[in-house]
C-alpha positions in Angstrom: 111.0 53.1 138.3 106.8 53.2 137.6 106.2 56.5 140.0 109.0 58.5 137.6 107.4 60.9 135.6 107.5 59.9 131.3 108.5 62.2 129.3 109.2 61.7 125.4 111.8 64.5 125.9 114.6 63.3 127.6 116.4 66.8 128.2 113.4 67.1 130.3 114.5 65.0 133.3 117.9 67.0 133.2 118.4 69.0 135.9 118.7 72.0 134.0 115.9 71.5 132.0 114.5 74.5 133.9 116.9 76.3 133.3 116.3 75.8 129.6 113.0 77.1 129.7 112.0 79.3 127.2 110.0 82.3 128.1 106.8 83.3 125.7 105.2 86.3 125.2 101.5 86.7 126.4 98.4 88.2 124.2 99.0 91.0 126.3 103.1 91.6 124.4 100.8 90.4 120.7 98.2 93.5 121.2 101.3 96.0 122.4 103.6 94.5 119.2 100.3 95.1 116.5 99.6 97.7 117.8 103.2 99.8 117.3 103.1 97.4 113.3 99.7 100.0 113.6 100.9 103.2 114.5 104.3 103.0 112.1 102.2 101.7 109.1 99.7 105.4 109.9 103.3 106.6 110.1 103.9 105.4 107.0 101.1 106.4 104.6 100.6 109.7 106.8 104.3 110.5 105.4 103.2 110.2 101.4 100.8 112.6 102.5 102.6 115.6 102.8 103.9 116.5 99.2 106.7 118.5 101.1 108.2 115.4 102.7 107.9 113.3 100.0 110.0 115.8 97.8 112.4 116.0 100.3 115.6 113.5 100.5 114.8 112.7 103.6 111.6 110.3 101.8 112.4 107.3 100.8 115.6 107.0 104.0 112.8 107.5 106.1 109.9 105.0 105.0 113.2 101.9 105.1 114.0 102.7 108.1 110.2 102.1 109.4 110.2 99.7 106.9 113.1 97.7 108.2 111.6 98.3 112.0 108.3 97.0 111.2 110.6 93.7 109.3 112.6 93.5 112.9 109.7 94.0 115.2 107.6 90.5 113.2 110.4 88.7 113.3 111.6 89.5 116.3 107.7 88.5 117.8 105.9 86.9 115.3 108.6 83.8 114.4 109.6 83.9 118.3 113.6 84.8 117.1 114.2 86.6 119.9 112.9 83.8 122.3 114.9 81.1 120.1 118.6 79.7 120.9 121.1 82.9 119.5 122.7 80.5 116.6 119.3 80.6 115.3 119.4 84.8 115.4 122.9 84.5 114.7 122.6 82.3 111.1 119.5 85.0 110.4 120.8 87.9 111.3 124.2 87.3 109.4 123.1 86.9 106.1 120.2 89.3 106.5 123.0 92.2 107.1 125.0 90.9 104.6 122.0 91.5 102.2 120.9 94.2 103.3 124.5 95.7 102.5 124.7 94.4 99.1 121.2 96.5 98.3 122.3 99.7 99.8 125.4 99.8 97.9 123.9 98.6 94.4 121.5 101.7 94.9 124.6 104.2 95.6 126.3 102.1 92.9 123.7 102.9 90.7 122.4 106.1 92.3 126.2 107.0 91.0 125.9 106.4 88.0 122.9 107.4 87.0 123.8 110.7 88.4 126.7 110.8 85.9 125.6 109.7 82.7 122.3 112.0 83.1 119.8 108.8 82.8 
């Protein structure tokens, strides 16, 4: 008994502890993600300086999609949600999905109301 390793986590002494070990990204992954986020931000700013694109109906949805991609990327990698238990992912994405659907519904509702009443 004196030769057994002392663990503060009782789950670490179980035979299945190695199977539950989480893989965390290396610094190269963070650099790649940072480069991707920078590229998306540059595309967002660049799109603003194209007058024909700003005047089109595609501009706002395009910016919203790019922002959503950046949000999901930050949450999945920098907040380690991708590597956490699936329950945490469900607890985060469920309410987030409900909030997004509510916001989009409200945008359509008020967009139709202002088009109908001319304001």
